[in-house]
N, C-alpha and C positions, 0 to 999 in steps of 0.2 A: 930404585924401583925396578923390579924385574919385568921385562916385557914378555907377553905371551907369544908363543910361536904360532904361526898360521896353522890352521887345521889342515890335515892331509886331505887330498881329493877323495880318497876312499871313505874317510870318516865323514866328510861333508855330504857325499852322495848317499851313504847309507843312513845318515842321521845319527842323533845322539841317544835316542831312547832305545832301550833294549826291547826287542820284539818278543811278544808273548809266544809266538810260534817260531822256533829256530829254523833256519834254512836247512834243507836236506842237501847233502853233498852228493852230486852225481857226476859221472864221467860223461862229458858232452859228446864224446865220440861213440860211446856205447849206446847213448840215448838218441843217436842220430840227430843231434843238435849242431854238430860240427863235422866237417869233412876236410881231408887234406888232399890237395891235388898238386901235381908237380908241373911247373911251367916247362914246356917243350920236353916232357918226360925226363927232366933232369932233377935228380934227388937233391942237388945243391940249391934248387930254387922252389922251396915249398910254398904253397898258398893255402891258408886256412880259411875256409868258408864257414861262417857262423850264422845260424838261423836267426831270423828277426825276433823270434819269441824269446831268445836269450836276453835281448836288450829291453824287452818290455819290463817296466817297473824301475829300471835304472834312472830314467829321466823323470819319473813321477815326483820325487821330492823337490826337484828344481823347476817343475812345470810353471809355478807362479813367481819365479825369481825374476829380478830385473837385472839387466846388464847396464852398467854405468861406466862412463868415462868422462874425462875433462875434454873440452872442445879443442884446446890447443896443447896445453902442457900435459906431461905425465907425472904421476906421483907414486911413491912407494906404498907398500901394503899398510904399514903401521900409520903412516901419515893420512892415508885415505880413510882408514877405519876411524881414526881419531877425529878427523874433520867431519865425517858423516855423522858420527855419534853426537858431536857438538851441534851440528847444523840441524839435524832432524829432531832431536830430543824426543825419542819414541817412548812409548809405555813399556815395551819389552825390548830386550836386546835383539840384535840381528846378526846374522852370519855373513861374512864376506869372503870371497875366494878370488884370488888373482888368477885370471885366465889369459894373461900375457898381453904385451903391447899396450899397457895402460888401461886395459879393460878389466872390470871386476864384476863378478856375479854376486848379487845381494839377495839373500833369502830372509824373509821376515817370519817371525813366530806368529804374529797376529795380522789378520787381514786388515784391521783398522789402521795399523801402522803403514802397510803397503798403500792403502788408499790415501792416507795423509801425504805420503811422499809423492804420489802421482798427482794429487789434486792441488797441493799448496805450492808448487814450483812457480817460476823457475828458481833453481837453486844455484848459488855461486860459491866457489871455493877459490880463494886467492884471485879474485876478479876474473875467474874463468867459469863459463857456464858448464854445469854438470848435465851431460846428455844421458838420457835414459831410454833403453829399449826394452820392450816387453816380450 
């Protein structure tokens, strides 16, 4: 049986559905959305300042996601995905992204599934409590 590879961060953030209106490519420097400054006027130490408006919309797909971790032990991506799938038994699949140090971001397709996970706990995996942050 072949295992699916974890989704890339870019693919997870942008989502899986094709947008009906494609993004327009612009140069952030020409549009005054980014500037370059040099620390101590040294061209070897550039600093790029990016306007807050550039980041608007990037967090939106993950706004309702949960961050989960086990209280004591850590677990690999595939094991965590498998255990959560078996434990939660949701109506629709969910996406999971490893965000390092044993923490995972979980995005639900349906609000009903997210509510079920939040309301029906506490959840345990291998005798360890699953901690959730909203």
